[in-house]
Each structure stands twice: as structure tokens, then as C-alpha cells.
C-alpha positions in Angstrom: -11.9 -8.8 -11.2 -8.3 -7.9 -11.9 -6.0 -10.4 -13.5 -2.3 -10.7 -12.5 0.3 -11.9 -14.9 4.0 -12.4 -14.1 6.6 -11.6 -16.7 10.2 -12.3 -16.0 12.4 -9.5 -17.2 16.2 -8.8 -17.8 18.8 -8.3 -16.6 18.5 -10.2 -13.3 15.3 -12.3 -13.7 13.0 -9.8 -12.0 9.3 -10.7 -11.7 7.4 -7.9 -13.4 3.7 -8.1 -12.6 1.0 -6.8 -14.9 -2.3 -6.2 -13.3 -5.1 -5.9 -15.8 -8.4 -4.3 -14.8 -11.9 -4.9 -16.0 -11.6 -1.7 -18.0 -8.7 -3.1 -20.0 -6.2 -0.8 -18.2 -3.0 -2.1 -16.7 -0.6 -1.5 -13.8 3.0 -2.7 -14.0 4.9 -3.5 -10.8 8.8 -3.4 -11.2 9.4 -2.8 -14.9 13.0 -3.8 -14.7 13.7 -4.4 -18.3 12.6 -6.4 -21.4 10.4 -3.6 -22.5 9.5 -5.1 -25.9 8.2 -8.2 -24.1 6.0 -6.0 -21.8 4.7 -3.9 -24.7 3.9 -7.0 -26.7 2.0 -8.5 -23.8 0.0 -5.2 -23.4 -0.8 -5.2 -27.2 -1.7 -8.8 -27.4 -4.2 -8.4 -24.5 -5.6 -5.0 -25.5 -4.3 -3.3 -22.4 -3.4 0.4 -21.8 -0.7 0.8 -19.3 -1.6 3.6 -16.9 0.7 3.2 -13.9 4.2 1.8 -13.0 4.6 1.0 -9.3 8.1 0.4 -8.0 8.9 -1.6 -4.9 12.4 0.0 -4.7 15.0 1.8 -6.7 17.6 -0.8 -7.7 18.3 -0.9 -11.4 17.1 -4.5 -12.0 13.7 -3.2 -10.9 13.6 0.2 -12.6 15.8 -0.4 -15.7 12.9 -0.5 -18.2 10.9 2.3 -16.7 12.1 5.3 -18.7 11.6 3.4 -22.0 8.2 2.1 -20.9 7.0 5.5 -19.7 8.1 7.1 -23.0 6.2 4.4 -25.0 3.0 4.5 -22.9 2.8 7.8 -20.9 2.3 5.7 -17.7 2.6 7.4 -14.3 5.5 6.2 -12.1 5.3 5.7 -8.4 8.2 5.2 -6.0 8.8 5.9 -2.3 10.3 9.3 -1.6 13.4 7.8 0.1 14.3 5.8 -3.1 13.4 8.5 -5.6 17.1 9.7 -6.0 17.9 6.3 -7.4 15.9 7.1 -10.5 18.7 9.2 -11.9 21.9 8.0 -10.2 23.7 4.9 -11.6 25.7 4.5 -8.4 22.7 4.6 -6.1 20.6 2.3 -8.2 23.5 -0.1 -8.8 23.3 0.2 -12.6 27.1 0.6 -12.7 27.5 -2.5 -10.6 25.0 -4.6 -12.6 25.7 -3.5 -16.2 28.9 -1.4 -16.1 27.0 1.5 -17.5 27.4 4.9 -15.8 24.7 7.0 -17.5 21.3 6.2 -16.1 18.4 7.5 -18.3 16.8 9.8 -15.8 13.1 9.4 -14.8 12.1 12.9 -14.1 8.3 12.6 -13.8 7.2 10.5 -10.9 4.9 10.5 -7.9 6.6 10.2 -4.5 4.7 7.8 -2.2 4.7 7.2 1.5 3.5 4.6 4.0 -0.2 4.4 4.1 -0.8 5.9 0.7 -3.3 4.3 -1.7 -3.0 4.2 -5.4 -6.2 3.6 -7.3 -6.7 2.2 -10.9 -10.2 1.4 -11.7 -11.4 -1.4 -9.3 -7.8 -1.9 -8.0 -6.7 -0.2 -4.8 -3.0 -0.6 -4.0 -2.1 0.1 -0.3 1.5 1.2 0.3 3.4 -0.5 3.1 6.8 1.0 3.7 9.2 -1.9 4.4 12.7 -0.6 4.5 15.8 -2.8 5.0 16.7 -3.8 1.5 16.7 -0.1 0.6 15.6 2.9 2.6 12.5 3.4 0.5 11.5 -0.2 -0.1 7.7 -0.8 -0.1 5.3 -3.6 -0.5 1.9 -3.2 -2.3 -1.2 -4.8 -0.9 -4.0 -5.4 -3.4 -6.9 -7.2 -1.8 -5.4 -10.5 -0.5 -2.2 -10.2 -2.6 1.2 -8.8 -1.4 3.7 -7.6 -3.9 6.8 -7.8 -1.8 9.7 -6.7 -4.1 13.0 -7.6 -2.5 11.7 -7.5 1.0 10.3 -11.0 1.3 11.1 -14.0 -0.9 9.9 -17.6 -0.7 11.8 -19.0 2.4 14.2 -16.0 2.2 14.6 -12.3 2.4 16.3 -9.4 0.6 19.9 -8.6 0.9 21.1 -5.8 3.2 24.7 -5.4 2.1 24.0 -2.7 -0.5 24.1 1.0 0.3 21.0 1.9 2.4 20.5 -1.7 3.5 19.8 -2.4 7.2 19.4 -5.8 8.9 17.5 -4.1 11.8 15.1 -2.3 9.5 14.5 -5.4 7.3 13.8 -7.5 10.4 11.2 -4.9 11.5 9.6 -4.9 8.1 9.4 -8.7 8.0 7.7 -8.7 11.4 5.2 -6.1 10.1 4.3 -8.5 7.2 4.2 -11.5 9.5 1.7 -9.7 11.7 -0.8 -8.9 9.0 -4.1 -10.5 9.7 -5.3 -13.3 7.5 -3.9 -15.0 4.4 -2.2 -13.4 1.5 -0.6 -14.5 -1.8 3.0 -13.4 -1.7 4.3 -12.2 -5.1 8.1 -11.4 -4.7 10.5 -9.5 -6.9 12.5 -12.7 -7.7 11.9 -16.4 -7.7 8.7 -18.3 -7.0 5.4 -17.1 -5.5 4.3 -18.1 -2.0 1.7 -17.4 0.6 2.0 -15.6 3.9 0.9 -18.6 5.9 3.7 -20.7 4.3 6.3 -18.0 5.0 5.1 -17.7 8.6 5.7 -21.4 9.1 8.7 -22.1 6.9 10.7 -18.9 6.4 13.4 -18.6 9.2 13.4 -14.8 8.8 9.7 -14.6 9.9 10.0 -16.8 13.0 
């Protein structure tokens, strides 16, 4: 059974999730920074990083990807609509977040779409396109766990005032998550974890 570990990474306290498989491989979701911390965790636990899944293209979620990919050879996955952010410091907000204007480009990646599946050993990640925070925002469903990026937070939701944001699209995406059948653990891109039943009851954006 896969094991999920949350590692908080710089520069904006992003939740990077490491999913370890029974075969001692690993998948990272949103490697936003703090690459030495991630690499140390992988080494300490005897894990080989095979894939990096991105919920969207903002710099605080992709800032460590180029370095981590170079160190491990891991494959990178991002929704097609957010792929241009991988090499543009204005689009990915790096210039706004850090003042830097030269994004290290991530040239090798897989463009994903709604309904795709990404498989690593016993783990099957289902891609749910949930635009609103960005045009290419996605959530990943792994069994009864939802990795929601900056779409859904505990009792809150992602911002829509950045380029590509849309209140209407985010509302539709949140309704899609609300209508999923059954219970899920909600693992967001920032702040604390939750459950979908808790969010249905307490999050004003899902009512």
C-alpha cells in the first residue's frame, strides 16, 4: 500500500506530497522548492523518484522541478494549458514571488488532460481538470485521496485574481469536486488537510 508524506517547501509554504510505492519508487506532487530537503527524504527512505506531478504552473509549486528533475531524471506531468508557465517567469509568477526574471526552463514534460491516468506501480492517479485558479489547474485522485493543489483548501479555495484566473471556472470546478461520490481525504497545496465531507458541510465555497 502506498504511503503519503507531506513536506512543506519554500518559498511560500507549499505542501509537496511524496507518494512511496511498495516497490520503493516515489511520485512527488508539487515540488515547489526545498530540493535538498526532498532529496534527503528520498535518500533516507530508500526511494527512487520516478514522476513529478504538478497541480498547476505557479512558481511556488514548480520552483524546484528543474533541479529535482536534473538530480533524479524523474518525468514531469502538467496540464497542457499550464505548460507555458514552465518557462515564463511572468506567467508562473516567479518575477512577482521572488523578483527573478530568468526561469530555469523545464523542457521535458508530459502534457496531461482531463480523464488521463498516470500509473506508477500500484498507484493510479486520475487527472481531474479543475480550472479557475489557473487555466490548467488539476486535481489528482489516488484511491480515496484528492490532491487539490490551489483549487480547494480547508474551508477555503484558490485565488482567481492572477492571470488566467476565473471565478466562474473555479466555482464549476468546486462543484465538480463536491459532487464526487463517497468520501475522500483532501490534501491541498497549502495549509492543513481535510476531508471532502467536512468541506461539503463547512466550506462556504462548496455550498
